[in-house]
SERO-840697 format. One record per residue (C-alpha): residue in three letters; residue number from 0; x, y, z. Coordinates in steps of 0.1 Angstrom, whole numbers, plus 2048, in hexadecimal, padded with zeros to 3 digits. Each point is the difference from the previous one (the first is absolute). Layout:
<sites>
{resn Ala | resi NUM | east X | north Y | up Z};
...
</sites>
This chain:
<sites>
{resn Leu | resi 0 | east 75F | north 8A0 | up 7F3};
{resn Asn | resi 1 | east 7EC | north 819 | up 813};
{resn Ala | resi 2 | east 814 | north 81C | up 7F1};
{resn Ala | resi 3 | east 7F9 | north 7F4 | up 7DD};
{resn Pro | resi 4 | east 7E4 | north 810 | up 7EC};
{resn Gly | resi 5 | east 7DF | north 7F1 | up 80C};
{resn Arg | resi 6 | east 7E1 | north 7F7 | up 7EB};
{resn Pro | resi 7 | east 7E6 | north 81C | up 7FC};
{resn Pro | resi 8 | east 7E3 | north 7FE | up 819};
{resn Arg | resi 9 | east 7E1 | north 7EE | up 7F4};
{resn Gln | resi 10 | east 7E3 | north 815 | up 7F3};
{resn Gln | resi 11 | east 7DB | north 7FD | up 80B};
{resn Val | resi 12 | east 7E0 | north 811 | up 7F4};
{resn Arg | resi 13 | east 7F0 | north 817 | up 81A};
{resn Phe | resi 14 | east 7E1 | north 816 | up 7FC};
{resn Leu | resi 15 | east 80A | north 822 | up 80B};
{resn Pro | resi 16 | east 7E9 | north 81E | up 805};
{resn Ala | resi 17 | east 803 | north 81C | up 7E6};
{resn Ser | resi 18 | east 7ED | north 81F | up 7F7};
{resn Ala | resi 19 | east 7E3 | north 7F9 | up 7E8};
{resn Pro | resi 20 | east 800 | north 812 | up 7DF};
{resn Gly | resi 21 | east 7EA | north 81F | up 800};
{resn Gly | resi 22 | east 80B | north 80C | up 823};
{resn Gly | resi 23 | east 7E7 | north 807 | up 81A};
{resn Gly | resi 24 | east 814 | north 7EE | up 81B};
{resn Ala | resi 25 | east 7F4 | north 7DE | up 7F4};
{resn Val | resi 26 | east 818 | north 7E2 | up 805};
{resn Glu | resi 27 | east 802 | north 7DF | up 7ED};
{resn Leu | resi 28 | east 816 | north 7E1 | up 803};
{resn Val | resi 29 | east 81A | north 7FB | up 7E5};
{resn Ala | resi 30 | east 814 | north 7E0 | up 7FA};
{resn Ala | resi 31 | east 826 | north 805 | up 803};
{resn Arg | resi 32 | east 81F | north 7EB | up 803};
{resn Val | resi 33 | east 814 | north 806 | up 81F};
{resn Pro | resi 34 | east 81F | north 7ED | up 80F};
{resn Val | resi 35 | east 7FA | north 7E6 | up 81B};
{resn Leu | resi 36 | east 80E | north 810 | up 820};
{resn Ala | resi 37 | east 807 | north 7DD | up 80E};
{resn Asp | resi 38 | east 81D | north 7FD | up 7E7};
{resn His | resi 39 | east 810 | north 821 | up 80B};
{resn Pro | resi 40 | east 822 | north 7FA | up 810};
{resn Leu | resi 41 | east 7F7 | north 814 | up 81E};
{resn Val | resi 42 | east 7E2 | north 7E9 | up 806};
{resn Arg | resi 43 | east 810 | north 7DF | up 7F4};
{resn Gly | resi 44 | east 822 | north 805 | up 80F};
{resn Pro | resi 45 | east 81F | north 7F0 | up 7EF};
{resn Arg | resi 46 | east 7F7 | north 7E7 | up 7E6};
{resn Phe | resi 47 | east 81B | north 7E7 | up 80C};
{resn Lys | resi 48 | east 803 | north 7FB | up 825};
{resn Lys | resi 49 | east 815 | north 7E0 | up 7FF};
{resn Leu | resi 50 | east 814 | north 7ED | up 7E7};
{resn Lys | resi 51 | east 80C | north 7DC | up 804};
{resn Ile | resi 52 | east 825 | north 7FE | up 7FA};
{resn Gly | resi 53 | east 814 | north 7DF | up 805};
{resn Ala | resi 54 | east 825 | north 7FC | up 803};
{resn Gly | resi 55 | east 814 | north 7E6 | up 7ED};
{resn His | resi 56 | east 821 | north 7F2 | up 80B};
{resn Arg | resi 57 | east 80B | north 818 | up 81B};
{resn Leu | resi 58 | east 822 | north 812 | up 804};
{resn Asp | resi 59 | east 80F | north 806 | up 823};
{resn Val | resi 60 | east 80C | north 822 | up 80B};
{resn Lys | resi 61 | east 824 | north 7FA | up 7F5};
{resn Ala | resi 62 | east 7F7 | north 7F5 | up 7DD};
{resn Ser | resi 63 | east 7F5 | north 813 | up 7E1};
{resn Gly | resi 64 | east 7F3 | north 7FA | up 7DD};
{resn Val | resi 65 | east 7E1 | north 7F2 | up 7EF};
{resn Phe | resi 66 | east 7E2 | north 7FE | up 818};
{resn Val | resi 67 | east 7E0 | north 7F4 | up 7EF};
{resn Leu | resi 68 | east 7DD | north 80D | up 80C};
{resn Gly | resi 69 | east 7DE | north 7F5 | up 7F6};
{resn Ile | resi 70 | east 7E2 | north 818 | up 7FD};
{resn Gly | resi 71 | east 7DC | north 7F3 | up 801};
{resn His | resi 72 | east 7FE | north 7E2 | up 7E8};
{resn Gly | resi 73 | east 826 | north 7FF | up 800};
{resn Asn | resi 74 | east 7FF | north 7F1 | up 823};
{resn Lys | resi 75 | east 7F4 | north 7DF | up 7F1};
{resn Leu | resi 76 | east 81A | north 802 | up 7E5};
{resn Leu | resi 77 | east 81A | north 803 | up 81A};
{resn Thr | resi 78 | east 7F5 | north 7E0 | up 80F};
{resn Asp | resi 79 | east 801 | north 7EF | up 7DE};
{resn Leu | resi 80 | east 823 | north 80D | up 7F9};
{resn Tyr | resi 81 | east 80B | north 7F3 | up 822};
{resn Asn | resi 82 | east 7F3 | north 7DD | up 7F7};
{resn Cys | resi 83 | east 816 | north 801 | up 7E1};
{resn His | resi 84 | east 81F | north 800 | up 816};
{resn Leu | resi 85 | east 812 | north 819 | up 7E9};
{resn Thr | resi 86 | east 825 | north 807 | up 804};
{resn Arg | resi 87 | east 80C | north 820 | up 810};
{resn Val | resi 88 | east 822 | north 810 | up 7F8};
{resn Tyr | resi 89 | east 815 | north 814 | up 817};
{resn Thr | resi 90 | east 821 | north 813 | up 7FF};
{resn Val | resi 91 | east 812 | north 7FA | up 821};
{resn Gly | resi 92 | east 81F | north 814 | up 80B};
{resn Gly | resi 93 | east 81A | north 7F1 | up 817};
{resn Leu | resi 94 | east 81F | north 80B | up 813};
{resn Phe | resi 95 | east 81B | north 7E8 | up 80B};
{resn Gly | resi 96 | east 813 | north 804 | up 820};
{resn Lys | resi 97 | east 7E6 | north 803 | up 81C};
{resn Ala | resi 98 | east 7E2 | north 7EF | up 80F};
{resn Thr | resi 99 | east 7E2 | north 80F | up 813};
{resn Asp | resi 100 | east 7E4 | north 7F2 | up 815};
{resn Asp | resi 101 | east 7E6 | north 806 | up 7E5};
{resn Phe | resi 102 | east 815 | north 7F9 | up 7E1};
{resn Ser | resi 103 | east 7FD | north 824 | up 7F4};
{resn Asp | resi 104 | east 81A | north 81C | up 7FF};
{resn Thr | resi 105 | east 7EB | north 814 | up 819};
{resn Gly | resi 106 | east 7FF | north 7E5 | up 81B};
{resn Asn | resi 107 | east 816 | north 7FD | up 81F};
{resn Leu | resi 108 | east 823 | north 7F5 | up 7F7};
{resn Val | resi 109 | east 809 | north 7DD | up 80B};
{resn Glu | resi 110 | east 822 | north 7FA | up 7F1};
{resn Lys | resi 111 | east 819 | north 80C | up 7E5};
{resn Thr | resi 112 | east 812 | north 7E8 | up 7EA};
{resn Thr | resi 113 | east 81A | north 801 | up 7E3};
{resn Phe | resi 114 | east 7F4 | north 7FD | up 7DC};
{resn Asp | resi 115 | east 820 | north 805 | up 7EB};
{resn His | resi 116 | east 800 | north 7DB | up 7F6};
{resn Ile | resi 117 | east 7DD | north 802 | up 7F0};
{resn Thr | resi 118 | east 7FF | north 800 | up 7DA};
{resn Arg | resi 119 | east 7E3 | north 803 | up 7E7};
{resn Glu | resi 120 | east 807 | north 7DC | up 7F5};
{resn Lys | resi 121 | east 7FC | north 7F3 | up 823};
{resn Leu | resi 122 | east 7E0 | north 814 | up 805};
{resn Glu | resi 123 | east 7F1 | north 7F3 | up 7E0};
{resn Arg | resi 124 | east 809 | north 7DC | up 80A};
{resn Ile | resi 125 | east 7EC | north 804 | up 820};
{resn Leu | resi 126 | east 7E3 | north 80F | up 7EC};
{resn Ala | resi 127 | east 800 | north 7E2 | up 7E8};
{resn Val | resi 128 | east 7FE | north 7E8 | up 81E};
{resn Ile | resi 129 | east 7E2 | north 814 | up 80E};
{resn Gln | resi 130 | east 7EE | north 800 | up 7DF};
{resn Gly | resi 131 | east 806 | north 7DB | up 7FB};
{resn Thr | resi 132 | east 7F3 | north 7F7 | up 822};
{resn Asn | resi 133 | east 7E1 | north 815 | up 7FC};
{resn Gln | resi 134 | east 7F9 | north 7F2 | up 7DE};
{resn Lys | resi 135 | east 7FC | north 7DD | up 810};
{resn Ala | resi 136 | east 7E8 | north 810 | up 81A};
{resn Leu | resi 137 | east 7EC | north 810 | up 7E4};
{resn Leu | resi 138 | east 7FB | north 7DE | up 7EE};
{resn Met | resi 139 | east 7F7 | north 7EF | up 821};
{resn Tyr | resi 140 | east 7E5 | north 819 | up 80A};
{resn Ser | resi 141 | east 7F2 | north 802 | up 7DC};
{resn Asn | resi 142 | east 7F2 | north 7DD | up 804};
{resn Ile | resi 143 | east 806 | north 7F8 | up 7DC};
{resn Asp | resi 144 | east 80F | north 7DF | up 7F2};
{resn Met | resi 145 | east 81D | north 80D | up 7EC};
{resn Lys | resi 146 | east 7FF | north 7E2 | up 7E8};
{resn Thr | resi 147 | east 7DE | north 80A | up 7F2};
{resn Gln | resi 148 | east 7F6 | north 814 | up 7E2};
{resn Glu | resi 149 | east 7EE | north 819 | up 817};
{resn Ala | resi 150 | east 820 | north 808 | up 812};
{resn Tyr | resi 151 | east 812 | north 806 | up 7DF};
{resn Glu | resi 152 | east 7E5 | north 818 | up 7F3};
{resn Leu | resi 153 | east 800 | north 813 | up 821};
{resn Ala | resi 154 | east 825 | north 802 | up 800};
{resn Val | resi 155 | east 800 | north 80F | up 7DD};
{resn Lys | resi 156 | east 7E7 | north 81A | up 80A};
{resn Gly | resi 157 | east 812 | north 808 | up 821};
{resn Leu | resi 158 | east 7E2 | north 7F6 | up 815};
{resn Ile | resi 159 | east 810 | north 7E7 | up 818};
{resn Arg | resi 160 | east 7F6 | north 80F | up 821};
{resn Pro | resi 161 | east 7F6 | north 7F4 | up 822};
{resn Met | resi 162 | east 7DB | north 7F4 | up 800};
{resn Gly | resi 163 | east 7FB | north 80D | up 823};
{resn Lys | resi 164 | east 811 | north 813 | up 81C};
{resn Ser | resi 165 | east 825 | north 7F7 | up 803};
{resn Pro | resi 166 | east 81F | north 80D | up 811};
{resn Pro | resi 167 | east 813 | north 81C | up 7EE};
{resn Ile | resi 168 | east 80E | north 7F4 | up 7E0};
{resn Ile | resi 169 | east 81C | north 811 | up 7EC};
{resn Thr | resi 170 | east 7FA | north 7F9 | up 7DB};
{resn Ala | resi 171 | east 81E | north 814 | up 7F3};
{resn Val | resi 172 | east 81B | north 815 | up 80E};
{resn Arg | resi 173 | east 81D | north 813 | up 7F0};
{resn Cys | resi 174 | east 81B | north 81A | up 809};
{resn Leu | resi 175 | east 7F9 | north 822 | up 7F0};
{resn Gln | resi 176 | east 81D | north 813 | up 80F};
{resn Phe | resi 177 | east 81F | north 7F7 | up 814};
{resn Ala | resi 178 | east 818 | north 81A | up 80F};
{resn Leu | resi 179 | east 80D | north 7F6 | up 822};
{resn Pro | resi 180 | east 7F3 | north 804 | up 81A};
{resn Glu | resi 181 | east 7DF | north 806 | up 7ED};
{resn Phe | resi 182 | east 7EC | north 7EA | up 7E9};
{resn Gln | resi 183 | east 7DD | north 7FF | up 7F1};
{resn Leu | resi 184 | east 7EB | north 7E2 | up 7F7};
{resn Glu | resi 185 | east 7E1 | north 7FA | up 7EB};
{resn Ile | resi 186 | east 7EA | north 7E6 | up 810};
{resn His | resi 187 | east 7E1 | north 7EF | up 7F0};
{resn Cys | resi 188 | east 7EB | north 7EF | up 81C};
{resn Leu | resi 189 | east 7DF | north 7F3 | up 80C};
{resn His | resi 190 | east 7EF | north 803 | up 822};
{resn Glu | resi 191 | east 81C | north 815 | up 80E};
{resn Thr | resi 192 | east 801 | north 81C | up 819};
{resn Gln | resi 193 | east 818 | north 81D | up 7FF};
{resn Gln | resi 194 | east 80F | north 7F4 | up 821};
{resn Tyr | resi 195 | east 807 | north 7DE | up 7F1};
{resn Leu | resi 196 | east 814 | north 811 | up 7E4};
{resn Arg | resi 197 | east 814 | north 813 | up 81A};
{resn Lys | resi 198 | east 808 | north 7E0 | up 813};
{resn Met | resi 199 | east 80B | north 7F0 | up 7DE};
{resn Val | resi 200 | east 81A | north 81C | up 7FC};
{resn His | resi 201 | east 80C | north 7F9 | up 824};
{resn Glu | resi 202 | east 803 | north 7DA | up 7F7};
{resn Ile | resi 203 | east 813 | north 808 | up 7E0};
{resn Gly | resi 204 | east 819 | north 813 | up 815};
{resn Leu | resi 205 | east 804 | north 7E2 | up 818};
{resn Glu | resi 206 | east 805 | north 7E8 | up 7E2};
{resn Leu | resi 207 | east 81C | north 816 | up 7F4};
{resn Lys | resi 208 | east 811 | north 7FE | up 822};
{resn Ser | resi 209 | east 7F7 | north 824 | up 808};
{resn Ser | resi 210 | east 7E1 | north 813 | up 809};
{resn Ala | resi 211 | east 7E8 | north 817 | up 7ED};
{resn Val | resi 212 | east 7E3 | north 817 | up 806};
{resn Cys | resi 213 | east 7E4 | north 80A | up 7E9};
{resn Thr | resi 214 | east 800 | north 825 | up 7F5};
{resn Gln | resi 215 | east 7E2 | north 800 | up 7E9};
{resn Val | resi 216 | east 7E2 | north 7EB | up 7F6};
{resn Arg | resi 217 | east 7ED | north 80E | up 7E2};
{resn Arg | resi 218 | east 7E4 | north 7ED | up 7EE};
{resn Ile | resi 219 | east 802 | north 806 | up 7DB};
{resn Arg | resi 220 | east 7E5 | north 7E8 | up 7F5};
{resn Asp | resi 221 | east 7E1 | north 7F0 | up 810};
{resn Gly | resi 222 | east 7F2 | north 7E7 | up 7E8};
{resn Val | resi 223 | east 7F4 | north 814 | up 7E1};
{resn Phe | resi 224 | east 807 | north 822 | up 810};
{resn Thr | resi 225 | east 822 | north 811 | up 7FC};
{resn Val | resi 226 | east 810 | north 820 | up 80C};
{resn Asp | resi 227 | east 7F5 | north 810 | up 7DE};
{resn Asp | resi 228 | east 7DB | north 7FA | up 80C};
{resn Ala | resi 229 | east 805 | north 810 | up 822};
{resn Leu | resi 230 | east 7F4 | north 823 | up 809};
{resn Leu | resi 231 | east 816 | north 818 | up 814};
{resn Arg | resi 232 | east 7F1 | north 812 | up 81D};
{resn Thr | resi 233 | east 7FE | north 81F | up 7EB};
{resn Gln | resi 234 | east 7EA | north 7ED | up 7E7};
{resn Trp | resi 235 | east 7E5 | north 7F5 | up 81A};
{resn Asn | resi 236 | east 7E3 | north 811 | up 7EE};
{resn Leu | resi 237 | east 7E0 | north 7F4 | up 7F0};
{resn Gln | resi 238 | east 80C | north 804 | up 7DC};
{resn Ser | resi 239 | east 821 | north 7ED | up 806};
{resn Ile | resi 240 | east 7EF | north 7E4 | up 813};
{resn Gln | resi 241 | east 7E5 | north 7FC | up 7E4};
{resn Glu | resi 242 | east 81B | north 7FF | up 7E6};
{resn Ala | resi 243 | east 815 | north 7E6 | up 814};
{resn Ile | resi 244 | east 7E1 | north 7EA | up 803};
{resn Arg | resi 245 | east 7F9 | north 801 | up 7DB};
{resn Asn | resi 246 | east 824 | north 7F9 | up 7F7};
{resn Cys | resi 247 | east 803 | north 7E1 | up 817};
{resn Gln | resi 248 | east 7DD | north 7F2 | up 7F9};
{resn Leu | resi 249 | east 80A | north 7EB | up 7E2};
{resn Lys | resi 250 | east 820 | north 7F3 | up 810};
{resn Val | resi 251 | east 7EC | north 7F3 | up 81F};
{resn Glu | resi 252 | east 7E5 | north 7F0 | up 7EA};
{resn Thr | resi 253 | east 81A | north 7EF | up 7EA};
{resn Glu | resi 254 | east 813 | north 7F2 | up 81F};
{resn Leu | resi 255 | east 7E0 | north 7F3 | up 811};
{resn Glu | resi 256 | east 7F4 | north 7F0 | up 7DF};
{resn Lys | resi 257 | east 823 | north 7EF | up 7FB};
{resn Thr | resi 258 | east 804 | north 7F4 | up 824};
{resn Leu | resi 259 | east 7DE | north 7F9 | up 80E};
</sites>
């Protein structure tokens, strides 16, 4: 912002001495417009000395993907979006055959196991059980009577969500790729942490009478924001940030109006 073109300095009227017509060394005062030196950058210093930036749902050091920031007034909108309890979507990579102390492929190896007996059908059966169990939890924490018209209307709009803080809830999970020993899942969830998703991969391995570690956690959607809205590190400049804010403004307003 400080590197952007600044506004021109204000002008003020000053009476300056000037040689009077006719010579003879006479001096008179003449009105003139001059810049206000108090507006000069060397006097004023940088126009912006601090800027309030808020972080949305955080990513830990082993995760990547969409990370939402709020600038200025956007900090209040971040809080409003958090109160909407919007779904976040991740792609999670896994590797069968070993277990570590932190459930990631970079942790200390705890054990190795066989995995030849695992099939895609068996994996998808486990995923269906996980999704069904979490659907019951979602309904319980939403505090909605499922026999009412209100529940029907919310379900049609996809707005059945926990009314307050709840444990992590998986709203949908499916297998994207399966090539032993590797697999990749797409997980839709609420109130999760990346470590929770790594532990979920570990537990899937146990359910399949094997073991598994997480190789990747990548957030591809955070509420209304997707990977397509994200800026790469090479795009961290004023023009790209302004354009991103303009492009996302309508989506944020629409979601807040629909939910709150």
